[in-house]
N, C-alpha and C positions, 0 to 999 in steps of 0.2 A: 661651433656649429651654429649657423644662423637659424631662424624659423623655418625658413625656405628648405633650407637644406633638410630638416626635422620633417618637415610635411612632405617632401620628396623621395625621401629614405626608404627603403622597405621595413616592415616590422620586422622584428627580432624575437625569435625562440630560441632559449637554452632546455635543453633536455639533458636532465640528471639521471643517469641511467644508459648512457649512449651505447653502451653494448647489448642492450634486451633486445628481444624480437619487439616488443612494444614500442620501446624507445625508438628502434629504427623506424617503426611503421609511423609514428608520431611524427617524427622529423621528416619522413619522406612525406607524409600529409603537407606539411606546412610548408618544403621547399617546393613542391608542386605548384602551390599558391602563390609562390614568388616570394616566401619570407624568407630572411635572412636566419641561418640554422646554426646552432653551436651543439655540439653532441660533447657532453662530460663525462668522463669514466676514468677510473684507474688503469684500466687497461687500455691504452691509447693506440696501441696495435688493432686491436678490435674494435673499436669507434674508428681508425681511419678506416677498414675495411667497408664498417656499413657506410660511411661516408661516401665512399667510392661508390659502392651499389647505389645510393641515392643521386648522386651526381650522373650515373649512368642510365638511370631510370626516367629522372625526371628531366635532365639536361640545366638543372641549377648549379651554379658554381659556385653561390656564396654558402657553404657548408664547410665549416671549421670544425677541427676537436682540440679540446682541451683538458689537461691531465685534473684529476679530482677524485681523491679519496675519500671516501664518505664516512670513513670511520677516522679519518685524522682533523678534528675539528678546528684544530689551529690552523688549518690552512683553507679556511672558511673564507674569512675578511680578505686576503690577500686573493685569493681566486676573484671574488667578487669586485675588487678594487683593481684587479688586472685587466679585466673585461674590457674592450673597446668601446663598449657603450652598454648600460643597464637594459638586459633585454624586455620586450613588452610583455612577453608570457615565459614563466618557468614552469617545467612539467616535471615533476621527479615521481620516477618510474623504477627507483632502485628497489629491490627484493630480492631477497635469500629465504628459502623454502626451508633448507636445512632438513637436518633427520631426527625426529622427534625421540626416538629411542636412544639415539646418541645425545642428545641435548639432556636427557634425563640420567646420563652418567657422567658427561663431560662439561665441566661448568665452563669453562673456555668457548667450548662451541655455542654453549646457550647464550654466551655472552655475545659471541659474534653474530648469530641472529638475531638478537634482542637489540643489538646496536646498529645492525644494518637498515633494519627494517622500522626501527622508531626513534632512536636518539640522534644518528647522523641527519638521515633528512628533516628531523622535525627542527633541530639546531639551525640545518641551513637554510630552511625556508625562513626561520625566523630573521636572519641576518639578510634574506632577500626582501622580506616584507619589509623590514624599517625603510629599506633603500625604496621600495615601490610607495610606501606611505609618503615619503619625503618629497617624493617626486609627484605625487598625485594621483597616478593611474597605475593599473596593471593586473594581470589575470594570474593568479598561481593554483596549480592542478597537482595536488596529489594524489596517487594513486595506491590505493588502500586495497584491501579484501574483504570477502564477505566472511572469510576466518576469523574475523576480529568480532562480528556481531554477536557469536558466543563460544566459548571455549570447547573446543573438542579433543577427548582423550588422544586422535590421531595426529592433532598438530597444534597443540595448546600454546607450546612455547611463541612458535610462529605467530598464532591468533592472538596472543597476549601483545605479541608487539605491534601486528596491526590495529589492535583495539584501541592500543594507547596511540596510534599515530592517527585514527580516524578519530579520536576524542581531540587532540592535539588542532586537527584541521577546523573541528567545530568551534573552537576555542577562539582560534587564529580570526574564522571567519565572523563570530561574532564582536571581537574586540575590530576588526575592521569594517563592520557593517555599517558605519554612516560614514565611509570613504567612497572613493571609486577606486579601491584596490579590492577585487573579488576573488574569494578562496572557494575553489571546488574540490569535493571528495568523489574520487571516482573509483568503483568497485567493479571490477571485471568479471569475477567469477570466473571459472575455469577458461581459461584461453590456451590453445596450441600454441607452446612454445617450445623451446629446448629445456625449459624447468619443467615442464610437466609432460616431458615425453615418454617418462616410463609409467606413467599414471594410466588409469583404466579411465578416460574420461566419459561422462554421459552426454550423447549427442548433443540434445535440445538444450544442454546449458553450459555448452562450450562457444566460446565466441572464437574468432579470429582477431589476431594482432590487428589487421586493417579496420575492422568493426570498432576495436577499441578507442584507435587514433582518429577515426570520424567521429564518434561521441566526445572525445575532448576536443576536437577542433570546432565541432557546433558550440561550444561555449563561447567561442569570440564574440556571436552573434546571438545567441542564444543561452543566457547566463543561467546556470541550476548550481543548486547547493550540494546534493546529494546524488550522483548517478550510478545507477545499476546499468551495466551496459546491456544485457538482456534482461529485460524486464520482469522475466519468470523469478529471477534471483530474489525480487523484493518481495513477493509472495512466498517463496521457498524460506527465505530467512525470518519473515514475519512468523510463519508456522513454527519454526526451529526455535524462535526465544521465546514463542508461548507455551511449549513444552514445560510443564511441570518440574522444578529441580528433581523431585523425588523420582520421577519416573524417567527423565533427561538422564541420570548418571547409571542408569538401568541399561541405555541403549548403546550400540556400539558404533558408534560414529566419529 
């Protein structure tokens, strides 16, 4: 490909977690702006349904689907090498809430929650980051969670995994800070998705997937390091982090 071809080609986005509601919203937002989009997911049939929906809603035709299992770390390098081109932006929205009570009793379930939310995404983005750095530019967006800001009895296995992912993204951002590769951490808070369908969400603290997508897309022109999709969450988590441990452990959170 010549320099002219590169200049005229649309920018490209890779969404890791292409079957998720947030992933679909992110992909749709970028596709509507003329980007070439690839949805990566273990469930390729589900990702293809999202791709069809995006094509219908946006009229975009450059929406592709690729198989990727975030728990199969040995597949990451072949996956990246097999892409038509290295994307300009990668957004990782992989997540598994899991069941806290089950995780306390079932080590296999706890392992899956930890690996899905931390190990897999971190190792995948590390490989992507190396390629971005070698190329000289790119945007890496990791969708973490406010659950990682402080451990709570109701979801501390999930929260621990997200805390690890948040710390990883911070370290990666620090390592690449003097390059043209930007790393952003996005913390949506409560989002109306299939993953939270059975939860009693707090209206003022709950975002739509499209709002998350808009904040992520805004990073293309207004880079930011840590983004709380709803600004109220920054204050809420500041207060929660400030509660002394002796008091915090007595609370039912």
